[in-house]
N, C-alpha and C positions, 0 to 999 in steps of 0.2 A: 548565300544570304541575299545577294542582289537579285538572284532569280526569283526568290520567294517574294521580295518586295515588289518586283515587276508584276508578278501574278496577282498580288493583292490589289495593286493599282488598276490593273486591267479589269478586275471585277467591280471596283468601286467607281471607276470613271463614268459609266453611263448615269449612275445615280447622282454624281456630283454635277454633271452637265445639266441634268433635269432640274435639280434644285437651284441652279444658278440661272435658270431661264428668266427672261425679262417679261414673261406673261403677267399681265396686270391681275391683281387680286381685288375682288369685289369688296368695297367698303361695307362694314357691318352697319346695320341701321342704328340710328340713335336710340338709346333706351327710352321707353315711354315714360311720361311723367307719372309719378306716384302721388296719390292723394294721401298726405300724412295726417289729415284731420281724422280724429277718432270718430267711429260710427255714432257713438252716443252724443257727439257734439254737433251732429248734423243740424243745419238750419231748416230742414224741411219739417213741416208739421207732422207730428206723430201722435201727440196726446196720450202717450203711454203712461201708465202708472209706474212710479219708481219708488224706491225705498226712502230716498232723501234727496234734497236739492244739493247737498254738499256744503251748505252754508251753516255756520255756527249758530246764527240767530234765526232759525226757521224750524218749523215742525218736521219731524220724520214720520213715516208711515207707522200707524198703530195708535192705540189709545184714542180712537175716534177720528184720527186724522188720516187723510189720503193725499198723496202727492203726485202731481202729474207734470210732465214736461210738455209745454205747448210749442215752444220754439227754443232755440238756443238763446238764452237770455230772458225767457219768459216762463215762469213756473206758476202752477195753479194748485191751491190747497183747499181742501174741504174738511169741515169738522161736523160730526153728528154724534150726539150723545150727551151724557150728563157732564157739564163743565164744572171743574173743581172750584173755580172762582165764584160762580154764581150759585152753585149747588142745584142747578136746574137744567132741564133739557134745553139744548141749544143747537142751532144749525148756523154755521158760519162759512163764508166763502171768500177766498183772498187770491189776488193776483200779485205776483212779485216780478218787477221788471228791473233787470240789471241795466242801468242807464249808460254803462260803458259798452253795451252791446249795440247791435244795429237798430234797436228799438228805443223809442222815447214816449213820453206822455205829454199830451196837449189838452188844454181846456177848450171846449167849443161852445159857441153861442149860436143857436139856430132858431129862427123865427119863421113861421109859427112853431110852437113847442112840439117836441117829438117824444114818443115813447123811447126808452133806452134802446130797445131792440131796433127801432127805426134808425136811430142815430148810429148804432153799431153797423147797420147795413150801409147807410149813406156814406160813412167815412171809411168803410172797409177796414174796420178795426180788428185787432187781435183780441182786445177786451175793451169793454165800455161800462162805465158806471155813472149813475146820476151824480150831480155836483151840488149846485148852490140852492140856498133858500130863495124865497120870493125876492124879486129884483128891487122892491121898495126898501129892503132892509140891508142890502149888501153892495159891495163894490164889484164891478165887472169891467175888465179890459180884454178885448178880443182882437188878436192880430194888430196890436198897437193902438187900437181905437178905444177910447174911454166911452163906455156905454151907460154905466150907472155909477154914481159916486155917493152911495149910501143916502138915497133921497129923503128918507123919513127918519125922524127921531123916535117914532113909536112903531110898534109892530102892527101893520095893517090898521084895522079899526079897533083893536083890542085896548088901546090906551097904555099898553105895557111899554116902558122905555126900551128902545132898541139896544139889544145886547149881542146881535148876531154877526159882528164883524171884527172880533178882537184879534184875528190873525188871518193869514192869507197864503194861498198857493201862488207862487211866483215863477214864471218861466221867462227867461231872458231870450233875446233874439239869437244868441249863440247856443241855445238849447239847455243852458244851465237851469236846474230846478231847485227851488228852496221852499221851505215853509217857515214863515216868520210872523211874529206878533207885530201888531201895528202900534202898540203902546204898552206901557207897563201893565202887567196883569194884576188883577185884584182877586185874592183868594182868602176866604170864600167870596164868591162874586157878590157885589152890592151895587146898587144903582149909584152912579157918580153923583156927587153933590150938585154938579151942573152938567146935565146930560147934553146940552147944546155945545158946551166947550169940549166935552169928551168926544162927541161925534165929529166936531170940526178937526180935532187932532188926528183922528183916524182918516178922515177925508184927505187931509193934507199929506199924511204919510203915504197913502196908497197912490194919490195923484202924482206925487213926486218920485215914486219908485221907478227904477229903470226896469221895465218889463214889457214883454210882448203880450203875454197872457197873465192876468191876475184876477183872482176871485177870492173874496173874503168869506169867512165863516166863523163859527164858534160852537163850543168852547175849544180852546187850545187844550190838547190832552197831554202832550209831552213836549217840553221845551228844553232842549239841550240835555236830555235824559231826566230832567226833573218832571215827575209825574203830576203835573199841575191839574190834570183832569180829575184826580182823586179828591181834590179839595174844592172843586168849583162850587158844589152845592153846600149851602149852609144847613148842616144837619140838625142844628138846634131849633129850626123852624118846625113846629109841631103840626100845624094845620095845612101843610103843603098840598094835601090832596084837594083842598077847597079853593086853591088859587086858580087864576085864569090859566088855560092850557098853554098860553104863550109865555107865561111867567117862567123865567129860567129855573127857578127853584122847583117847579113842578116838571117843566119840560125836560130837564136833565136829571131829575131824581127818579122819575117813573121808568119802568122798563118798556122799551119800544124797539122796533126794528131800527138798526143804526147803519150809517155809512161813514167811513173814515178813510183818510189818506195818511201815509206816513213815509218818512225818509230815513234811511239808515246811514250810519257813518261811512259804510263802504259803497254808498251811492246806489242803493236799491230803493225803488219806489213801490210802496205797498198800497193796494186798493182793497178795502175790506167791507164786506156787507154781512151783517148779522140779522137773520130773520127774527120775527117776533109776533106777538098777539096770536099765537097758535099754541094754546095750552097743551102740555104733554108732548109737544114736538119741538117748539122753539119759543121760549118765553120772552126773548129780547133782553137787552141790557140797558143800564143807566150809564151816565158818564163815568162814574167811578169804576164800574165793572168793565166797561169798554177799555178804559185806560190800562187797567191791570191785565186784561186779556192781551192787548197789543204788546205791553211790556214783557209779559211772560213768554210769548211765542215768537215775537219778531224783534224785540229789543231795539226799537227805532230811536234815533236821536231826536226826531221831531214827529209830532202827530197832531192831526186836526180833525175834529168832528165835522161832518158835512150834513146836508139835509137828510133826514131819516124818515121814519114812519112809512107811509104808503109810497114814498118816493124811492125807497131803498131797492135798487135793482142792479144786478150785475150780469153782463153777457160775456161769454167766453167762446172763442172760436172752436167749433167742433164739440162743444159740451152742452149739457142741459137740453132744453127743448130743441128738437131737430129743425124747427122752422125759425124760431126766434133767437136761439142760443142763450136764453135766459136760464141761469143756473139755480137761482134762489126762488122763493115763493113770495112775490109781492103780496102785501096784506090787504090790498084793496078788494072790493067785491069780486068774487070769482077769480081772484088772482090777477085781475087786469092791471096792466102797467099804467102808472101815472105819467102823463106827459110833462116834460120839463124843458126849460130853455137852455140849460147848461149841462154838459157832460164832460167826463174825463175819457179820453180815448188813448189806446196804445197802438201806435203806428210805426212803420219804418222811418228812420231819420231821413 
């Protein structure tokens, strides 16, 4: 037995000596970093059409809607077809910005005035939309500087009492965005008993607001889910077609191209443009229809109508016209863009 054990040891000894060698073993390389971010969450521009944005309160692809991912946190929606709310042909275009993403929305004031596409290029925006009415009728604060504080109590030379500043887009220096009314809303809208007192109240409210950017407009369409835009117009007025075009009862009752902004409870900012004055293609909407359209498809907590008509223009990076990135069809002569002093832009934080 001892002889057999010695024989086994003699055979195994070379291998044991080899394995107990002090020769250094080369360290293995560190494992390479793995990018765990899903491919469809890439922050790179793709502009690809998708079925849905994944949000509960947003359209999905189909029934006239198309959905595109522009960046992580920025979605683009288009609608073309007969809209059930208006019963008419419509074309609508919307940008949805997740304000918790790397993108935010700012209001810009640029003089001399610029076409929306020029502002889009100047500010290197992901998306750009026209903003305010004429400066004589509204409040504007840009980068903390008060530029206009509702200078006039009437609309231009029309003699119509100024109604265009009942609520405002407000952006604080920390980036927080809100849409708030400046005073108690009157529905249906009626000229205040004392227009000077009413305008002074709004002037004070906006002047005293803590904001980096602020621009007022009207009408308020949705106020904490209340669809106040549906009742802005006094529908008992029978001769509204004969009123001055600046009279709110005609201005907001007739169908026109529209621009609006909205804010959802989950901190998404919507910019919407509806084309109009193009029979058989896009008829446009009035305030009531625009309110119902926003409510149905985006369910925002707050929404505000902005300057519309020939001003309504939306630019989206990589979409629309290859040179201007205008995605809708402005209703001015030959589709030319109207120059404006104020715009909303979507830019990195």
